[in-house]
N, CA, C and O atoms as a DFTB+ gen file, in Angstrom:
144 C
 N C O
     1  1      60.741      69.304     113.100
     2  2      61.667      69.574     111.989
     3  2      61.602      71.044     111.574
     4  3      62.629      71.664     111.299
     5  1      60.399      71.590     111.531
     6  2      60.223      72.982     111.126
     7  2      60.887      73.927     112.132
     8  3      61.506      74.919     111.746
     9  1      60.752      73.612     113.426
    10  2      61.362      74.444     114.467
    11  2      62.886      74.437     114.312
    12  3      63.532      75.478     114.426
    13  1      63.455      73.252     114.052
    14  2      64.902      73.118     113.863
    15  2      65.367      73.985     112.700
    16  3      66.404      74.643     112.781
    17  1      64.588      73.982     111.612
    18  2      64.924      74.777     110.430
    19  2      64.878      76.268     110.749
    20  3      65.723      77.036     110.289
    21  1      63.885      76.668     111.539
    22  2      63.764      78.087     111.910
    23  2      64.941      78.526     112.773
    24  3      65.460      79.630     112.609
    25  1      65.361      77.656     113.697
    26  2      66.521      77.969     114.549
    27  2      67.777      78.106     113.692
    28  3      68.569      79.029     113.882
    29  1      67.952      77.187     112.754
    30  2      69.110      77.222     111.859
    31  2      69.115      78.515     111.044
    32  3      70.159      79.144     110.870
    33  1      67.951      78.902     110.551
    34  2      67.811      80.128     109.763
    35  2      68.143      81.353     110.622
    36  3      68.811      82.280     110.164
    37  1      67.671      81.347     111.866
    38  2      67.935      82.458     112.784
    39  2      69.431      82.574     113.070
    40  3      69.973      83.679     113.094
    41  1      70.101      81.439     113.287
    42  2      71.543      81.450     113.541
    43  2      72.309      81.995     112.340
    44  3      73.252      82.771     112.497
    45  1      71.900      81.585     111.143
    46  2      72.535      82.090     109.922
    47  2      72.349      83.601     109.807
    48  3      73.275      84.322     109.439
    49  1      71.141      84.073     110.126
    50  2      70.841      85.506     110.052
    51  2      71.691      86.290     111.046
    52  3      72.215      87.355     110.719
    53  1      71.827      85.754     112.271
    54  2      72.642      86.419     113.299
    55  2      74.102      86.483     112.848
    56  3      74.755      87.518     112.985
    57  1      74.609      85.370     112.307
    58  2      75.998      85.317     111.842
    59  2      76.230      86.338     110.731
    60  3      77.256      87.018     110.714
    61  1      75.272      86.445     109.800
    62  2      75.380      87.398     108.692
    63  2      75.362      88.827     109.230
    64  3      76.114      89.683     108.764
    65  1      74.500      89.077     110.213
    66  2      74.407      90.411     110.807
    67  2      75.730      90.785     111.476
    68  3      76.182      91.924     111.361
    69  1      76.353      89.828     112.178
    70  2      77.650      90.075     112.820
    71  2      78.706      90.404     111.771
    72  3      79.474      91.352     111.933
    73  1      78.744      89.616     110.693
    74  2      79.721      89.847     109.626
    75  2      79.517      91.222     108.997
    76  3      80.484      91.942     108.748
    77  1      78.251      91.589     108.739
    78  2      77.957      92.895     108.152
    79  2      78.389      94.002     109.104
    80  3      78.927      95.019     108.665
    81  1      78.159      93.817     110.409
    82  2      78.530      94.816     111.404
    83  2      80.049      95.000     111.419
    84  3      80.539      96.127     111.488
    85  1      80.790      93.896     111.355
    86  2      82.260      93.957     111.346
    87  2      82.744      94.674     110.083
    88  3      83.633      95.523     110.146
    89  1      82.150      94.324     108.936
    90  2      82.550      94.933     107.659
    91  2      82.244      96.432     107.668
    92  3      83.085      97.239     107.273
    93  1      81.040      96.805     108.118
    94  2      80.647      98.218     108.136
    95  2      81.544      99.000     109.095
    96  3      81.924     100.134     108.803
    97  1      81.881      98.401     110.232
    98  2      82.772      99.048     111.193
    99  2      84.149      99.299     110.585
   100  3      84.744     100.354     110.805
   101  1      84.653      98.336     109.824
   102  2      85.960      98.469     109.178
   103  2      85.928      99.568     108.125
   104  3      86.872     100.351     108.023
   105  1      84.852      99.639     107.336
   106  2      84.751     100.659     106.290
   107  2      84.659     102.047     106.911
   108  3      85.245     103.000     106.398
   109  1      83.926     102.161     108.011
   110  2      83.809     103.463     108.687
   111  2      85.179     103.904     109.190
   112  3      85.544     105.070     109.045
   113  1      85.944     102.978     109.785
   114  2      87.284     103.303     110.276
   115  2      88.186     103.732     109.128
   116  3      88.964     104.675     109.272
   117  1      88.091     103.050     107.990
   118  2      88.907     103.405     106.827
   119  2      88.562     104.806     106.345
   120  3      89.453     105.579     105.991
   121  1      87.279     105.139     106.328
   122  2      86.857     106.479     105.894
   123  2      87.385     107.548     106.841
   124  3      87.820     108.613     106.401
   125  1      87.348     107.264     108.144
   126  2      87.830     108.236     109.133
   127  2      89.330     108.466     108.932
   128  3      89.789     109.609     108.952
   129  1      90.090     107.395     108.740
   130  2      91.541     107.525     108.565
   131  2      91.864     108.257     107.263
   132  3      92.823     109.027     107.206
   133  1      91.070     108.021     106.223
   134  2      91.289     108.708     104.942
   135  2      90.943     110.191     105.066
   136  3      91.617     111.039     104.482
   137  1      89.892     110.502     105.829
   138  2      89.474     111.894     106.010
   139  2      90.569     112.692     106.720
   140  3      90.786     113.861     106.402
   141  1      91.258     112.070     107.677
   142  2      92.362     112.732     108.384
   143  2      93.556     112.832     107.443
   144  3      94.602     113.356     107.827
């Protein structure tokens, strides 16, 4: 049961990291377009 919980936690962390990466990438692109 503990292993299952750790896997679930890891998947949630990976998903959050992907979302943060997408958001940060979008903000960087917006800043570049605004700078031009």
